[in-house]
N, C-alpha and C positions, 0 to 999 in steps of 0.2 A: 451573591450572584444566583439568580433564579434559573434553574435548569430543568427543562422538560425532556425526559428520555422517552422517545416515541417507540413503543414496543409493538411489533407486528408478528402475526402468526408465522411460526417456523423460524424464529430468529436463532442466531448462533448463540447458544447458552453462555459460553465463556465470554463472548463479546459484551453481553449485558452485565454479567456478574462482575467481571473485572472492572468495568466502568463504575458500577455502584460501590464496589469495595474500595476503590481508590478515593472516591468522594467521601465515603463514610470514614475512612481512615484520616483524610484531611480534616474533617470536622472534629473528630475525636482529638487529634493532635493539636489542633488550633486551640481547643479549650484547655487540655491538660498540660501541654508543654509551653505554649506560647501565651497563655493567659488571656486569650481572646474568645470571642463568640464564634460559633460555627460560620464558615464563609459561604457554604453552599446549601441552597434550598432545592433539593432534588425531588422531582415528582415523576413517577413512571406512569405514563398515560397511554391510552390505546384508542383507536377509532372503533374498536369492537369491545363489548362488555367482557368477553372472555378471550384470552390470548394464551396459546399453548406454544412452548418452545420446540425447537427441532428434536430435543430429547424427550418430549412428551410431558414436560413439567408445566404446571399452571402458573402463569405470571400474574401476580396481583396488580391490576392496572386501575387507574382512576379515569373517569370520563373527562373528555375535553369540554370545558365550560368557558363561557365568554369572559369570566373574570381571570382566567389563566393567562398571564402575560409574561412569558419567559424571556430572559435575556439571551439564552442559548437553547437551541434544540439539538439534541444528540440523536442520531439515527443509527442504532446498532445494525450490524450486518444480518441479512437473511442467510440461512444455511443453504448455499448453492455453490457448487464447485466447478460447474461446466456451463457453457452457454445454453445447452439444452435444458438444464434444470432451472437456470436463472430467468430465461425469457418468459416462461409461463408465470413465474412469480411476479414479475414486473407488471403483468397484465391483469392481476387479480383485482377485484373490486375494492378490497380494503387497502391495497397499495395505492390505487388511484385516489382514494379518499385521503390517504396520508399525504400524497403529493399536493393535493389541493390545500390541505391544512398547513403544510410547510410554506406554501406560497403566501397564504394569508398571514401567518406569523412573521414571515420575512418582510412583507409589506408593512407590518406594524413595527418593524425595527429590530426584530430578533435576528441573531446570528445563528448559523447552522454548522454543526460539526458532524462528520461521519467518518467511518473507517471501513476498509475492506469493501464488501458488496454494498454497504450503505451509500457509498459514493455513486453507485449506479442509480439509486433512487433519486438522489439530488440532481444528477445530470438529467434524468428523465423529466424532472420538473422544469428543466431549462435554466436552472440557477447557475450552472457552470459554463455556459456558452461564453467563449472569449476569455475564459479565466484559466489559470494554472490549477492543476489538481493532481492527486495521486490516488491509487486504489490498490486492490490486490494484484500483485505483479503477474500472477498466473493467468489472469483474465484481461490483461492489458490489450492484446490484439483484438479481442471482442469489443472492449470498451472503445478503442479507436474506430473500429468499424461502425459502431452504433452512435458515437458522439464525436463526429469529426471536428466540431467547432470547439471542443474542449482541448486545452493545451496540456496533455497528459505527460507526466514524467514519473513512471512507476519505479524509478531507482530511488526516489526520495521517500522518506517515511512520513514526513509532515509537510504540508503545503498550505500556508495561510493565504487567504485571498480576501477580497472585499466582502464576500458573503459569509465568511467564517473560516473553517479549516477542514481539510481532508487528511486522512491518515491511511497507512498502508495495510497490509494483509493481516487477518486474524488477530494476533495479539497487538496489532497497532491500536486497538481500542485502549490499551493501557497507556500507550504513548500519547494518544489524544487526551485522555483524562489528565495525565501529568502536565501536558501543555497548558490546559485550561487552569489547573491549579497554580501553575507558575505565573500565569497572567495575573492572578489574584495576589500571590505572594511567593516570590522566589525562595524565601526561607522555608515556607511551608512545603513547597514542592520538593525541596531537598530532603526534608524530614520524611515525607511520604515515600520518596525513592529509597531511602535507607531502610525504612520499616518493611517495605515490600520487596526489597532486593531488586529494584528495577530502576533503569535510567531511560531518559528519552533518547531514542536512537535516531540518528540523522539520515540513515540510508537503508534501503532494502537491497542494495546491490549485492551484498554479501550472500544473500539467500536465493537470488534469482537463478533458475536453471534454464540456460539458453535453449536446450533441446526441447523443453516443454513449450516455449514460445514459438519455436519453429513449426510445431505440429499444426498450428492454426492455418497454415497455407501450404499447398503442395510445392510451389516454386521455392518458398523459403526453406521447406524441409529438404529439398534437393540441394539447395545452396549450403545448408548446414553440413550435410554429408560431404559435399565437395570441400568445404572449408576445413573440416577436421582432417581430411586426407592431405591437405596442403599447408598445414600449420608451419611446418619446418621451412617450407620454400618461400613463404611470404605471400602477400596478397597482390593479385592482379585482377582488376575489375573486368578487363577484356577477356582474360582466360576463363574466368568464372562464368561470364555470360555465354561464351562460346561453348563451354562444356555443358551448360544447362539448356542450350538451344534457344536462347533468348537474346535480346539486345541489352547493352549496358544501361540504356535509359529505362527499359522496362524493369530490370533488376533493381535499379536505384529507387524507382517509384514504388515497387512492391515492398521493398524493405522499409521504406518510409511509412507506407500505409499500414503495414502489419506490425512493425517493430518500433516505429518512431525514430529510426536512426538509419544511417547510411550502411551499405554493405561492408565498408571498411570497419566501421564502429562495431558491427556485429562480429566480424572476424576477430577483432580485438577482444570482444567478450569471450569468445571461445578460447583464445590464448590465455586469458585470465583464469578461466575455469580449469583448463589443463594444468596451468602452473599451480593453482591451488591444490589440485589432486596430487601433483608430484611433491609439493612441499609437505603434504601430509604423510604420504606412504612410501616414497621412493628412497629416502635417505640421500638423495642427490644434493649437491651444493647448488647455490643460486646460478653460478655460471653455466653449469651443465643443464639446469632447467631452462635457462634462457635460450640455449642452443636448441633444446627440444621443441620450444615453441616459436622458433624462428627469429631470435634476436642475437646480435653479435656479441653482446656483453650483458652481464648481470645488472649493470646500472640502469640500462633502459627498462629492463623488466621491473626493477624496484620502483622506478618512477611510474610505470603503468599501473602496478598494483596499488600504489599509494593514491594515484589519481582516481582509479575506479572504485576501490574498496575503502579508502580512508584508513588503511592499515599498512604498516610496513611488514617486511618478511618475518621479522622476529615475532610481531604480534600475531600474524597469521599462523605461524607454527604453534604458538601458544593456544590460539583459538581452536585449533583442530586436534589438540591432544585429547 
């Protein structure tokens, strides 16, 4: 598999290095333990002769030449954590040149993989219109605002599509690399996972902070505060809209536009977050926690936690130790 890693100025250092380390480990194990030849021909390329990482390190890149015909292009994330820092980066000349190169490679048959902020660059190139994708959960509201044609689901860690695959926040770069290794050889991917003490994660939901997402919009921020005050009472769309001085329809539309979900679904997210906190530090049993977040019994809460987080109560208590 021929892989071109497209390095851009100010990239997220760990995103690049963890990607390269995963493929280097796979090639080493393929030869030493599986008796085969290296599976991955990885080239770090740049649209500029000199590329400096966000931490100031010089990235050795090769120029893009006509004879470079990758099977996959990987776009590491830029180091940007807010819309205010990301937007100028997407408008840089080198980023515009990189998008044009991505489109050319894609037209020649290459697939595209990205993680975290890298997904913004692919979406900016128009490659994700009408397709499912994921990105850094913390910038999901901004992503929805900027790319309304993309079917975003930030709760997922990996989302394959016809153009390639997108992965979640920050260390999702490792999940992306392991996913590509698994496509070549499940046995090799299992070995790499063991050597790196890493597994492909299916969901970002466990890591999402609902309060952070709410700050992207004033109405949603007010709705979040109202919801936290009414977790024990249960959800009423009519009461929420009345308290916020808006219509039920407006609240529903705004939640969908900013959060990609209904007001009730976001209310449930807050219940899950509160339940997680109580499982960790309160010493309360499941029945008492269920009452605290507005459920009549622990069974309903157990089902909600399993559906949303992919973990049961016992696993969550172990995760939070």
